[in-house]
C-alpha positions in Angstrom: 42.4 137.6 54.2 46.3 137.9 52.3 47.0 140.6 54.3 47.0 138.3 57.2 49.9 135.6 55.8 52.2 138.3 55.7 52.0 139.0 59.3 51.7 135.1 60.3 55.1 134.2 59.3 56.2 137.2 60.8 54.9 136.5 63.4 56.2 133.2 63.7 59.8 133.7 62.6 59.5 135.7 66.1 58.4 132.7 67.6 60.6 130.8 67.2 63.7 133.1 67.8 62.8 131.7 71.3 63.7 127.8 71.1 67.4 126.8 71.4 69.3 126.1 68.6 69.6 122.3 68.0 73.4 120.9 69.3 73.7 117.9 66.1 76.7 115.3 67.6 78.1 112.4 65.4 74.9 109.4 66.0 76.3 106.3 67.9 75.6 102.8 65.5 72.4 101.1 66.6 75.3 97.8 67.6 78.8 98.6 68.8 81.3 96.5 70.0 82.5 96.7 73.8 85.8 97.4 74.1 88.6 94.8 75.4 88.7 95.6 79.5 92.3 95.8 80.0 92.7 93.9 83.4 90.8 96.1 85.3 91.9 94.0 88.0 95.8 95.2 88.6 97.8 94.1 90.8 98.6 97.3 93.1 95.1 97.7 93.9 93.7 94.5 94.3 95.4 92.2 96.2 94.2 89.4 97.9 95.7 87.6 101.2 95.8 83.7 101.7 96.1 83.2 104.9 99.0 85.3 106.8 101.1 85.6 104.7 100.9 84.8 101.0 99.8 87.8 99.2 98.5 86.9 95.4 96.6 88.3 92.3 95.8 88.3 88.8 98.7 88.3 87.5 100.3 85.8 88.8 101.9 82.0 88.1 101.5 79.4 89.9 103.6 76.3 89.5 102.9 73.2 91.6 104.7 70.3 91.8 104.2 67.4 93.3 103.3 63.6 94.1 100.0 61.2 93.8 97.9 61.7 96.3 100.4 64.0 97.3 97.9 66.8 98.2 98.7 69.8 95.4 95.1 68.6 93.5 93.5 69.6 96.7 95.5 72.6 97.5 94.9 73.8 93.5 91.6 73.8 94.3 91.2 75.9 96.5 93.3 78.1 95.2 91.3 78.5 92.9 88.0 78.9 95.3 89.6 81.9 96.5 91.2 83.6 93.3 87.6 83.4 92.6 86.2 85.2 95.5 88.2 87.8 94.8 87.6 87.9 91.0 84.5 86.9 90.5 84.3 88.9 86.6 86.9 86.3 86.4 86.7 83.9 83.7 88.7 79.7 84.8 89.6 77.4 82.0 90.5 73.8 83.4 92.8 71.7 81.4 91.9 68.4 82.3 93.5 66.3 80.6 94.2 63.5 83.2 90.2 62.8 83.5 90.5 61.2 87.1 87.4 62.7 88.6 89.2 65.4 90.1 86.8 68.3 89.5 83.1 66.4 88.8 81.9 68.7 91.4 83.3 71.7 90.2 79.8 73.7 88.5 81.3 74.5 84.5 81.0 73.6 81.0 82.2 70.5 80.5 84.0 70.1 77.3 85.2 66.4 75.6 85.8 67.5 72.6 89.6 67.1 70.6 88.9 70.8 69.0 90.7 73.6 70.9 87.0 74.8 72.3 86.0 78.7 72.3 86.2 81.7 74.8 84.0 81.8 77.4 81.4 85.1 76.3 80.5 85.5 80.6 82.3 86.6 82.7 82.7 84.3 85.5 81.6 81.8 84.0 84.0 77.6 84.4 85.4 76.3 81.6 86.2 72.9 82.1 88.2 70.8 79.3 89.3 67.2 78.6 91.0 66.2 75.5 90.7 62.7 74.7 94.0 63.1 73.7 97.2 65.5 74.2 96.6 67.3 70.8 99.3 70.5 71.3 98.5 72.1 67.8 95.0 72.3 69.8 96.6 73.1 73.5 98.3 76.6 71.5 94.6 77.5 69.3 93.1 76.6 72.8 96.2 78.8 75.0 95.9 81.4 72.0 92.2 82.2 72.1 92.3 82.9 75.4 95.3 85.7 74.8 93.5 87.4 72.3 90.4 87.7 73.8 92.7 89.9 76.7 90.1 89.5 79.5 90.6 88.4 82.7 91.1 84.8 83.3 92.2 81.9 85.2 93.6 79.1 83.4 94.6 75.5 85.2 97.0 73.4 84.2 95.9 70.0 85.3 98.8 67.9 84.2 101.8 70.3 82.4 103.2 67.3 80.6 100.6 67.1 78.6 101.4 70.5 76.9 105.1 69.5 76.9 106.8 67.9 73.6 109.8 65.5 73.4 112.0 69.0 73.7 109.8 70.1 77.2 109.2 72.9 75.2 105.5 74.3 76.1 102.9 75.6 73.2 103.7 79.2 71.8 100.1 80.7 72.9 100.7 78.9 76.7 104.3 80.7 76.8 103.7 83.9 74.9 100.1 83.4 78.1 103.2 83.4 80.4 105.3 86.4 79.0 102.5 89.1 78.1 98.9 87.3 80.4 99.6 90.1 83.7 98.4 93.0 81.0 95.3 91.5 81.2 95.3 90.3 84.4 95.3 86.3 83.3 96.8 83.8 86.3 97.9 80.4 85.7 98.3 78.0 87.6 100.6 74.5 86.4 100.8 71.5 88.2 102.4 68.6 87.5 103.7 65.5 89.4 107.9 65.5 88.6 110.2 69.0 88.2 111.2 68.0 85.5 108.2 67.9 83.4 107.9 71.9 84.8 107.9 74.2 81.6 111.4 75.9 81.2 109.2 79.1 80.5 107.1 78.4 84.2 110.2 78.3 86.0 111.4 81.8 84.3 108.5 83.7 85.4 106.8 81.7 88.2 105.8 84.7 91.0 105.3 81.0 93.4 106.2 78.0 93.8 105.0 75.4 95.5 107.1 72.2 96.3 104.4 68.8 97.3 106.4 64.9 98.3 108.7 63.7 95.4 110.2 60.7 94.6 112.5 61.4 91.8 116.0 62.3 93.5 117.5 64.8 90.6 113.8 66.5 90.9 113.2 66.8 94.9 117.0 68.6 94.5 116.0 70.6 91.9 113.0 71.9 93.2 114.6 72.5 97.1 117.0 74.8 95.7 114.4 77.0 94.0 112.0 76.7 97.4 114.7 78.4 99.3 115.2 75.2 101.4 118.7 75.1 102.9 121.3 72.9 100.5 121.6 70.2 103.8 118.1 70.1 104.1 118.6 69.4 100.0 116.9 65.6 99.0 115.3 65.8 103.0 111.5 64.3 102.7 108.8 66.5 104.0 108.0 65.8 107.5 103.3 65.5 106.9 102.2 63.3 104.6 100.2 66.8 103.1 102.7 69.3 103.7 104.4 71.6 101.3 106.6 74.3 100.8 105.6 77.4 99.6 107.8 80.6 98.0 106.9 83.8 96.5 110.0 83.4 93.7 109.7 87.5 92.3 110.2 89.0 95.6 112.8 87.0 96.2 111.1 85.8 99.6 112.0 82.9 101.5 110.4 79.5 101.5 108.7 79.0 104.7 106.3 75.0 105.5 102.9 74.3 106.2 101.7 70.9 107.0 98.5 71.2 105.2 96.5 73.4 102.4 94.3 74.3 106.2 96.7 75.9 107.4 98.5 77.9 104.5 94.5 79.9 103.6 94.3 80.2 107.2 91.6 77.7 107.6 
């Protein structure tokens, strides 16, 4: 019996020689954070057509100016719908400082707290922040959270006058979003009733300017120049109650007049 033990060991060692040698690699941790997505919607690959003439992407900045009742809010909501259809993973952040009921029909997380809400964790989700008061520090904290999240997003500021100080300056991180947000696919849509309340940084970074009807003569001439209207037409009213001029500024394209948002979007 004792003589069989060495023989058994010899046979076992020979059989193990036929087994493949295991390859050891790094064992992944059980929980690993996802790496941030750096703008999967690059402009050169993901251009969105709005109607026949308009091309946009998540890298664009929109400045929309018009008096109350001119149609700018309706047009901006349609623009938001088109962008959400084109980029379904983009988170949507709406700053509704007016709280006039313009977004009652929009499904999303509604927040009425004065403290800047946290970022959205779910791609494609919608956040509607309706702060009770205009607190520029809280606005800045909100913009900062969105920028540092570094995820594709659409930000809509319903009244730019709410976020600027007496000197016409916007919060620091709003300015940074205008300059740096393109790298992460963060689109900005800023509305205002008067050209004087357009943050200076937005005019410097804007890719699209939309001019609806305006009351103030200085505002009208200033915006007419920006949208490329002929000098002899500066200050003149638009022919249709919901008409507007759109110009793609960064491409040096001429402005084009649309009688309403249906014509603009081709619907």
